[in-house]
N, C-alpha and C positions, 0 to 999 in steps of 0.2 A: 490369413491373407487379406490385404487391404483391397476392398472391392473396387476402389477408385483406380487401382492399377490393373484391373482385369480388362480383357478385350471388350467385353460387353458393358455398355453403360447401364447403370442402375437408376431407375426413375421411380420416385414415390408418386402415387396418384391419390389425390384427395378430392373426390367429387363435391363434398360438402352438402349444401342444402338446395332446395328448390330446383330450378332448371339446371343447376350444376350436375345433378344426378342424371340428367337426360343428355346434356351436350358432351360431357366428358367421356362417357362411353363411346360416343361417335368418334371423338378424337382418338381414343385408344384403338378403335377398330381400324382407323386410317393408318396409325403408326404400325400396327401389325401387318396391314395390307402391303405397305411399301417395303417391308422386310428390313427395317433398321435393326442393327445389332444391339438391341436393348432388352433389359429385363425390367418388367413393371411390377410394382408391389402396391396393392390397394390398402388404404387406411380409411377407417370409418369415422374420422373426426368430423363433427358437425352437430346439428341440433338433435338428431335422433339419439346419438350417443350421449349427448349432454342430458337430455330428458330421461334417458335410461339410468345413468349412473353418476350424473353430475360431473363427468369428465369433459374438460375442454381440450387440454393438451396433456397427454400422459407424462408422468415424471421422466425427465431426460429426453422428452420428445424432440425438441429442437436440436439438441446435441446429437441425437441419433440420426436425424436427417442429415446434418452436416457431416457426420462421420461415415455414414453407410451409403449415401446416395450422391449421384452426380448432378441431379436436377429434380425439381418437384413440379408436378403438373396439378394445378388447383382449379376447382370449379367456381363455386360462389358460396358465400355465407350470409345467412339472414333468414329467420323463420319467425312468423308472427306468434308462434307458441312460446318463444323465448322473449318476453317483453323487454328485458334489459339488453338483449343482443350480446350478452357477455361472452358467449362462445365465439361469436364472430370476431369480437375485439381481441380476445386472447389468442385465437388461432391465427387470423390474418395479420393483424397489426403486430402480434407477438412474433410472427415469422419475420416480418420486415425489420422490426427493431432488434430482436434478440439474435437474429442471424446476420444483422448489419447489411441488409440488402439495400444499399443506399441509392442505387440508380434505377428508377422506374422508367423503363423504355417503352414508349407507345408510338409505333409507326402509324402514320396517317396516309393511307393509300386508297385511291379511288379505282376500283376495278372496272367500272362501267359508267358511262356518262349518265345513264338513266337513274342511277342511284343517288346522284348529287342533287340537292334542292336548288342549287345555284344555276342560273341561266348561262348557257354557252361554255360550260366548264367540261373539259375532257380529262381522261385519266392522267395524262402527262402534267396537268395543272395542279393536281393534288397529290403530292409525293414528298411529305416531310415527316419529321420525327420530333416528338416532344420528350424531353428528358426532365423528369421531375425528381427533385431531391426527396428521398423516401423515408428518412429516419429522424427528421427534425420538424421545425415549424410548430404550428398549433396542434398538430396531431400527437405530440408528446403528452398531451393532456395535463400540462403544467398549469396550475391555477387553482381556483376553488370558489366556493359559494359561502357567503356570510349572511346570517339572518334569513335563511331560506324560508320561503312561504310567508314572509311578512312584507309590509309595504316598504321596508327599508332594505330589502334584499339586494345584495351586491354579488355579481358574478364576474370573475376574471378568467381570461384564457390567455396564457402566455405564448408568445411566438418565439421559439428557441432557434437561434441561428449561431452555429459555432464557426470559427475560422476554418477548422478542419473540414466540417461538413460542407460548407459553401465551396471551398477550394476544390475538394475532390469531385463534386458533381460538375463544376465548371470545367475542370480539366478533363473529366470523362467526356464532356460534350465536344471539346476540341479534338480529343483522340478519336471519338466516334466519327466526327466529320472527316478526319484524315483517312480512316480505314473502311468507310462504307460508301457505296455508290447508290445512285438512284435506280429505279426500275429499268430505265433505258440504258444503264451502264455508264452514264456520265458521272463525273466525280461530284461529291458534295463540296461546297466551298464557303458556306456562311454559317456562323453561329450567332443567334440572337438571344440575348439575355432579357427576360421579362421580369419586371418587378413593379412596385408602387412606391419608389423611393421619394417621390415628391410629397407623399403623405406619411409613409412609414420610414421616417428618416434614419432611425438607428439601424434597423435590420437592412433597409435599403442601402444605406451608406456602406455597410460591410460588403454586400453583394456588388455594389458599384466598384469599390476599391479592388476587390479580388478579381473581378472580371477584367478590369483594366490591366492588372498585373499579369494574369495568366494569358490573356489574349496577346500580349506583347511577345510571348514565347512562340506564337504560331503566326508569323507574319504573312504566310501564304493564305490564311483563312480570314475572310472579312468578318469583323466583329461588329455587331449591331445591337441596338437597345430599343425597347418599347415599354411603355407603361402597360399594365395588364388590361386596362379598359380600352386603350387604343388597339392593342393586339386583338382583342375580341372583335372590334369593329373591322379591322383589316382582314381578319381571318374569313369573314363572310363577304367582304368586299372584293378581295383579290388574294386567294390562297396561293397563287403562283409564286409570290414573293418569298415564301418561307422554305427553309431548308432544314436546319437543326435549331430547335428552340430549347432553351434551358431555363428552368424557373424553380421556385420553391414548392413545398409540398402542397399547400392549399391551392395556389394558383394553378399548379399543374393538374390537380384533381379536377378543377373547374373547366379549364380550357380544353382538356382532352375529351370531355363529354361534348363540348361544342364541336371540336374537331371530328369526333366520331360521326356527327351529323353530316359532315361533308362526304363521308365514305359510305353512307347508307344506313347509319344508325349504330347503336351500341352492339347490336348483334353481329356486326362485322369486325369489331375492334379487338385486337390482340395486345398483350403486354408482357413484359418481362420485368422481374424484380431482381436486379443483378448486383453481385459483388465480384469483380473480376478475379478469377482464380479460386473462387469458393463456390460451394453449392448454391445455385440460384433457383428462384421460383418463378413459374410462368402461369399466368391466369388471364382468361378473357375478362373484359371489364364490365360486362353487362349486369352483374349482380344476380341475386337469386330469383328475382321476379316472381314472387308468390302468386299473383293473380293468374299466371299462365302455367304455373308448375303442374306437371302431371298431365297436361293436355296435349302433348305431342305437337306443340306450336312453336317452341323456342328455336331460334336460328342457331344451328350448330357451327356456323362458319367461323365465328369469333374463336371458339374453342379449337377448331381444327387449324386455323391459322396460328393460334398460340402454340399448338403442338409443333407446327412447322418452324416457328421461331425458336422453340426450345431445341429442336433437332439441329438447326443451323448453329446455335450456340455451342452444341456438343460436337460440331464439325461434321455432321451428317449432311453435307451440302446437297448432294444429289437427291437424297430422300426429301429434303425440304423443298427443293425445286419441283419435284414431282407432285407433292401435296399442293403447293401454290398454283401449279399449272392446272391441276384438277379442279381446284376451287374457282379459278378464273373461268374455266370452261363451264362449270355449273352455273355461274352467274350469267354468262353469255347465253346459255341455252335455257335460262330460267328454271333450272332444276333445283329450286330453292324453296324456302318457306315463304309464306304469304307476305311477310313484312318487307321483303325486297322483290316482290313481283312474281313469285312462283306460286305453286299450288300444292307443294309437298309438305308433309309433316316432318318433324325433327328426325325421326328414324329413317324415313324415306330419303330425305335430302342427304343425310349422312351416308346412307347406303350407296347413293349415286356417286358420291365423291370417293367412297371406298373402292367401288368398281372401276372408276376412272383412274384412280391412283395406281391400281394394280395392273392395269392393262398395258 
């Protein structure tokens, strides 16, 4: 029997390293509390497993995930005991590249004005999404080092951009704009493409041409463009102007950390790594944070909102709404960790949201 045709959705859970092993269990408790028709299976991929038997990804691991599961919930990867971070690269980037999860979707939503470092900004003012191309760019690790360790050392890092890769993420952005609304229910109406084509003329030229061609197919959506440096300035000057932003792998990685600052920090940020119609992976964006790992200090909200995002992707809309509502109430009542104004630990903050979700 093909599990993907079963009534219950199957979710692979990979907590990973560091605070991932603390926040993902809280997200899992919330999923159970709201009663979604899902079956969760844990995997021990991470630094502990790698240090034990040198396994990063078991043979056929990615094919197994794609075949047997409807979605993947991931924590974080990175451990100072693994100096090369090889396990993180092979698991996380391997999942993105080998499963072709080309659309990295990062919602940027402010839940409470007190969480935003900008003056006079309300929740309605920060409600946009960044769509990052997830399988190309400099993250393909194309390039090399010549005469390493000498005075003549040369290092190259190639920025790979294919017509197929650029077109599909830009088209995804316009489709996303058509099918998603803002938190207040109003339609999304603008897609902004971010690049640095005034300096990176070859790759930028491709992005410019494709954006112009694809945007012409969506006349009801306003097409906009900014250079990445201008975008960073405008993001902190006036985030109200943004709706859907689409960009390449590296710029998307950078600007989404900046955007997370507008919503209360990385501990609040959720993301999905998506290929429409295929098994997709969902992860909070905060990383493994070794300095606070094991101290019951990590903010579980990013992981919990990631779980809600995953459930919404799997069409559990009511359950996702309940989780998001519970998180909003936790923020309003400051039943949160210290980084966003509360006084609770990871487990206690997670438990409060669990109880609120199930009430």
